[in-house]
Structure formats: structure tokens, C-alpha cells
C-alpha positions, -999 to +999 in steps of 0.1 A: +029+493-518+008+524-513+001+545-544+022+576-548+008+610-544-002+629-576-006+666-570-007+699-588+013+730-580+045+730-559+078+748-558+114+739-550+148+754-543+179+750-563+188+730-594+217+707-591+239+706-623+259+676-634+295+685-630+323+660-623+360+658-617+379+663-649+410+650-664+424+653-699+432+625-723+442+627-760+424+603-783+432+592-818+439+618-845+407+631-860+395+660-881+387+689-858+362+714-873+357+748-858+324+763-868+312+798-868+284+810-845+258+818-871+224+835-872+210+834-836+173+828-840+152+856-826+131+846-796+100+866-794+077+864-763+061+830-763+024+830-772+012+795-764-005+786-732+015+769-704+007+731-703-010+716-674+012+696-651+011+672-622+036+656-598+042+620-591+059+613-558+085+585-562+102+576-529+140+575-533+138+585-569+149+616-588+181+605-605+170+598-641+140+589-662+131+568-693+099+560-712+086+531-731+059+546-754+046+512-765+037+501-730+032+536-716+055+527-688+079+552-671+111+543-653+128+565-627+161+557-610+170+566-575+189+554-544+198+519-555+165+513-572+145+518-604+108+526-599+082+514-625+053+538-631+021+532-650+018+561-674-020+560-674-026+560-636+006+576-624+011+549-599+043+531-590+037+494-599+071+480-590+104+489-574+134+470-588+166+467-568+194+479-591+224+458-595+248+488-595+257+518-574+243+553-581+219+545-609+212+576-631+204+579-668+179+555-683+174+545-720+146+522-732+145+498-762+107+497-768+111+471-796+126+445-772+111+460-741+144+464-724+155+491-700+191+502-696+203+520-665+237+537-661+253+531-627+279+558-622+291+545-589+300+510-601+308+516-637+281+492-650+249+491-670+219+473-656+197+457-682+161+452-670+134+430-687+104+454-690+080+425-691+091+408-659+107+438-641+137+417-633+174+424-638+183+406-670+221+414-670+248+437-657+274+449-681+308+464-670+317+495-689+340+525-681+344+548-651+313+570-643+288+561-670+264+590-672+244+587-705+230+559-727+216+558-762+201+528-780+201+520-817+170+498-819+176+489-855+211+476-849+207+463-814+235+484-802+238+504-770+261+534-765+274+546-731+293+578-723+318+571-696+328+605-684+358+597-663+372+572-687+369+596-717+353+569-736+320+557-752+313+520-748+295+501-775+274+472-763+259+444-784+223+444-773+219+407-780+248+395-760+250+424-735+288+425-740+310+455-748+323+450-783+341+484-788+355+512-767+358+546-784+381+573-770+364+607-767+381+639-755+375+657-723+348+638-704+318+629-725+286+642-710+257+629-732+253+606-761+227+602-789+224+581-820+208+584-854+190+551-859+189+556-897+225+563-903+240+547-872+261+578-865+267+585-828+271+619-813+288+624-779+292+658-763+322+665-742+333+690-717+360+716-722+393+718-703+391+740-672+409+774-675+408+809-662+394+840-680+389+874-664+393+859-629+367+832-634+370+795-642+355+784-676+358+754-698+376+756-732+375+734-763+342+717-756+322+702-785+306+671-799+324+640-812+309+624-843+314+587-842+309+563-872+286+535-863+303+514-889+339+518-879+334+529-842+359+557-847+356+594-841+355+610-875+351+646-866+351+670-837+326+698-840+332+729-819+320+765-819+344+792-833+348+810-800+354+784-774+358+808-744+335+797-716+316+770-734+305+735-723+286+710-744+258+692-726+226+676-740+223+662-775+194+649-795+189+636-831+160+638-855+166+608-877+140+620-902+158+652-911+192+641-899+196+673-879+215+671-846+207+695-817+236+702-793+232+723-761+261+747-754+257+764-720+277+791-702+289+816-728+264+807-754+231+797-738+221+782-772+213+751-791+235+745-821+217+728-850+239+706-871+234+692-906+239+655-900+254+649-935+280+677-934+284+682-896+281+720-903+261+744-882+228+753-898+218+778-871+218+785-834+187+788-813+190+812-784+174+799-752+178+809-716+209+809-695+227+777-686+208+752-708+217+715-703+187+692-709+171+685-743+145+662-757+126+660-790+089+653-795+089+643-832+052+638-833+045+674-824+077+687-841+089+703-809+122+705-790+122+708-752+152+726-737+158+728-699+176+758-687+182+778-655+186+815-648+219+833-643+219+824-606+209+788-613+180+792-590+154+769-606+149+757-641+125+763-670+117+743-700+113+761-734+092+746-762+109+752-795+093+746-829+115+724-850+123+739-883+117+776-874+135+775-841+108+797-826+101+794-789+064+790-785+062+786-747+080+782-714+072+760-685+081+760-649+102+775-622+108+741-606+142+728-594+164+698-588+157+683-623+181+656-634+166+642-666+138+645-692+119+620-713+089+622-737+061+599-745+051+611-780+020+588-780+004+604-750+021+638-755+034+638-719+069+649-708+084+635-677+111+653-657+129+636-629+135+657-598+154+652-566+139+684-551+101+684-554+081+704-529+048+685-522+024+687-493+048+709-473+079+689-477+107+682-501+107+649-518+117+631-551+097+621-581+085+632-615+070+664-629+046+655-657+037+680-684+005+673-702+005+687-738+022+719-748 
């Protein structure tokens, strides 16, 4: 296979946002907590330099991305395949035929060198052996799995099934579903605190009309006990008009949980993992949806688009202070983001890269911050 092109520069067209058909299901009774919108952090003009960046062309890629920091290997899903990229050279070293349909989100267990791929079209999770680049197992989950999180300490894998309104719990040793947790209103993203075992699943609101426009109401994040596999609390902002909960990330060191609320808020809610109360809100750009943490650099990366959703930027936010220290981009078509904290590189999968005079698929690579 010929080596992929690695180029600098480039521009694109329009970001595609993940939005799906929606139905409503009522889960088990839980404690619903409505939290105030407190203390939006001031966002002064960023002062840091924009990081350097390159592009890696990945044929038929652009659906999702995952990173194994131990092996410096990057994985990008695409049209029925998962591409394996050497992080040092930027070259595609293998292309794996996925066992499911419409592969998307990717999560990696670096301890066991396993790669998990969500196949939205077939309702399955493909497990890939990172050493052999072979499909190890295919696990049936719910309808339209869209997000995966791995608890490497407990060998448990969590999958958000948006059209089943559930989160599947998979035993990482047997690759079998051991629990199914009901979550309200189409879970979007899932994250886990590997220290406490607590799982966080964001969910969409119910569509409704306000001032002649369609919005989503009652969106939030479900807090799931890793011990009982039950939803213990629903965390939602006080004013639910026009909100939708998207990306979520956890800092296991501080226990803080970062939840992206787009539309009306354009903010990241910071939760205390012990009390599930909002510590503060970090105001970012319009329509944020992607989030990733670089705990080595104590940075949070938030992907957001402008009011017209024409392109996306990534803001670098200092953990602790909530101060935006830089913005990157005006690229488009982003579908996922993953960080290698060892090399300090951020990988953004894109289905709309503009390279060498044509639109293609692949990865945007940010070097440093």
C-alpha cells in the first residue's frame, strides 16, 4: 500500500453534526437534579501561539479516531474499515476490514492493546487485537451504538446506544454484555472515571418548539454507578430551553467531569464528581460538541462551530482556571478527537479534508499547543 500524503495547510467546507432520529423512553425512577447556571468564566483573547499542524490522508476514513499512547498507534474508522497509522511516521500501516456496518467511534485499551469500534449500522462492537491487527470478537449491543468508554482497571467497556436509549456494559475479558442500563432521551457520549468506576452518559433533549424554532428540552447527563449499573442521578441545567448535551470527559485525578452543552449555552459545565454539582461553566464558542482532555498538559480541548455551523475551531482551555489560552483551525467535517499525551499530539478525524486541490478523508494532526 502506498504511503498516505502528509501535508500542511488546507481548508474545507461544512461541518457535519451528529444528529439522529429521536424517540422518548422512560427509564427507572432516579433522582433528577436541576442545577443553576453559575459563574460563566470570562474568556479573554487567547495569547498563546497556534500549534503547528499537518494532515494525514486516510482513504475511506473520517468517521472516528482512537489512540494507543503506549504504542503510538492511531486508529481511524471509515467506510467498512479501520485504518492503522504509525504515529511517528504518519503512515497507514494496515487496513482492517471491520466486522460491522458504519464503524464510527473508537476507544482503546492500552493496557491490553485492544481496540473497540462502534458500528452504528449493525448494532455491534468490533474488538481488534492491536498486536495482530485482526478482529478478535464482535459483540452485539443496542441500536445505533455511537460512543465507547473503557475502564481499564475493571476490564469493563461502556457503549452508548442512542436509538435504544441504553448503555451496554461489556465484560472486557469475555466480550459479552453483562448489563444494560436504561438512559433517557438518546445517549450521545459516554465516559468513565477509572478510579471510582462511575460512568457518565450525556443524552439529548426532547424536541420541542420555542419562538418558531425547534429546540431540545430536558437534556443532561446520567450518572451511572459502576457498582450497581443503575442510574443514580440526572444532572441538568436550570434553564433547559434549547439545550443539548454532547461530549463528556472525566479527570480521574480531580474527579471533575466536563460536559458540553451546545445550542443555548455554548458552554462546558464542570461538575464535582463527588457531589454531581456544577462547579462552574466555561464559555466557549457557538455549538460546541467535541471534548478531550490532555491531563499531561492540564488542558481541555473543545471543538465548536460558528453560529452558521460553517467550519469548526478547537479551543485550548486551561484546566483549573478555565481560561482559553488558544484557538485552532477553521477546518470542517470533523467527527472525532483523540489525544496522545506522550507525544502531545491531537488527532481529529475528518470526512471533509481539502488536500492537493480535492476533498478527501483523513486526520488533522495538531503538534503541541
